[in-house]
N, C-alpha and C positions, 0 to 999 in steps of 0.2 A: 691873169695868169700867176701862179705862187711860183711857178718857176722849178718845180719838181714833178711835173706831169708824166714826166719821161717816166718816173719810177711809181706810176698808180698801183700796178700790180702785185710791185715785192712785198715778199714777207719778211719777218725778221731772219728768216732762216736765210733768205735770199742774200741779205745785207751782209749777217756776219760769214757768210761764205765765199761772198768777195773778197773778204781779208784775211782768210783761211784760217777762220777764228771760228767755224762750226761747232767745235767740240766745247770749246771755252765759255764762248758766247759773252765777252765781258772786254771792255777796253783794257790791253795790257797798262799796269802802272794804277788804274782806277781801284781803290776800295769797294769791296763788294756789299758793305752797312755804312751804315752812317747813324749817328746820335741826334735826335731832332731836342733832346736834354741835353746837357750838361755840354762841356768845352774841355780840350784839351792842347797846352800850347805844343805839345810834340802827339801826335795821331798816332805813331809807330812805338810810343812808350809800351813797355807790360802794361801800364795802368790801363792806357787809352785800348789796346787791345784786347785785354781782359774784359772790359767794357763793352767794344764792340762786338765781342763773341758771347754775351751776356743775353737776356731776353729783353732790356730795353732798348736793341740796336733796329733798327729797320732795316730791310733789304734797300740798298742803291741799284737803279739800274736805267738804262736812258730809256726815254718811250721812243713809240717806234718813229715819228717826224724828228727826233733828234738824230737818231741813226741815219734815217734817210739823209738828212745835213750832212752827218760825215763822209758817205759816197758823193753826193754833190760836191761838197768840197775837193774832192780829190780830181773828181771829172773837172771842174774848172781849172784847177792845178796845173793838170798835165796837159789840159788844152791850151795852156798860158792864159789863163785870164784869172783876175781877182773875181771876189764875191762880195756883194752885199747880203749882209742877215736882217731882213726886216719882219719883227713880230711885235707883237704886244708886248708891256710887261708882265715879266716874271713866269713869261712859256718857257723859259730855260736858254735862252740863247748863250750865255756866259759858258754853261756847264757842258754845251755842245762841241761849244768851240775849242774849249781845253780839250773833250774828246779827241777833237780831229789832231790839235796838236801831239796828244797822246801816240794816236795811229801814226800820226808822220815819223815820229820816230819806231813804233813798232816797224812801219814799211821801208826803211831805211835800214834796220837790222836785218830785214828778211833779204834785202837786197845784197847786204853784205855777206850774209853766210851762203844765201842760196845761188847768189849770180844774176838775180831777177825780179821783176816786180811780179805779184798775183798777174792772174790771165789777162783780168781788165783792161789792165793799164801796162802791159806786156812792151808794147810798141812805145814805150814813152820813156824806157830806159837812161834815155841819153839826154832828158831832161832832168835826172834826178842827181842827187849829191849824195856822195855818202862819206864823205869829211868829216870827221870828230868836230861839228860847229859845238859850240859851248851852251849850255842849258841854263835858262833862267831858274829852273826849277829842281828837285831832287827829288830821286826814287830811289829807296832802300833796296839793297842790295837783295837779289831772287824774286822781286814784285811784280818783275816782267815775264817770267817763263824760263824756265830750267834751260830750255834747249837753245835760246837765245843769249847773247851777250848781254850783260847788265849795262842800265843805261849808266853814264858819267857821274859819278857818287860827287858831284860839286854844284854849289850853288854860285850864280852870277849874278850879285847888284851891281844894278847900273844907274849911276848920276847922271844929269842931264849931258855933261859932258862926254863922257863914256858912251852913252845910249847912241850919238852921232860921229865917233870917233871916225875915221876915214876908213880903217883898218876892218870896221866891224861888217857882216855879214849875217844877215838873219834868213832861218828857214822861214818861218811866220811870222808876220805882225797882225797882231789884231787890235781894233781900235775900236773901243767903247763908245758910246755916244759920237758917234761918226759924224751928225748934224752937225755938229758944232763948229765943224772945217768947212761949212759949207760957204762961208763967205771969206775972202780977204782978211788977213790977220794970223797972228804967230802959231793958232793951232794949225792952221790950213798948210804954212809953211813947213811946219814940223810934219805933219803927216805925207807931204808931198816928197821930202826929203827921203825919210822911213822908209815908202814906196821902193825908193830906188834901191835900196840896201836888202830888200828880201826878196828871196822865192815866189811869195805869195802873199798876199794883203787880204784880210777880211775886215770888213767895217760892220759894227753892230749899231742898230737903232731901234726903239720903237715911237720914233719922231718922223713923220712923214716928211 
């Protein structure tokens, strides 16, 4: 089994509608285009935005299986479960996990503004935190949506010390190459401790 059999007949419309994004059809905060050639230190700079609006840019969108992962992610979260993402190299495990993180913040903003979560997870309201937790990434003003509050405009750089500080609580901990923590050692201890500090932990690996 792949773990997504429940969603076998879901269309992309079904997926976006679950999150209340049927009209937008994109993850809030995600760029809609990507440059396959060239690189910019600041993708939100005037120069980069001009290039992204030019003919050399390619549309950036998640595949159907990646969108299903985001739904599965929240079904697991609100059921009180963590998640393992097992797939081959280059299939897109990282970007779909980042998409789930973006959607996590989106749902938190929806809960704050509307006082409820989307219907699918309406009964999970008691398991949801609306606290203004710190984000380890930054999204410029206006990129989330005009009807909802903007994400905090700040970056959090975590050292080994501050990462494990007793006062820290995390919404999502994503651990790439999770198979490296199978055996007793520093990686296993670190992952075990981080799991205690997070609302949800997702492990990614292409290694059985």
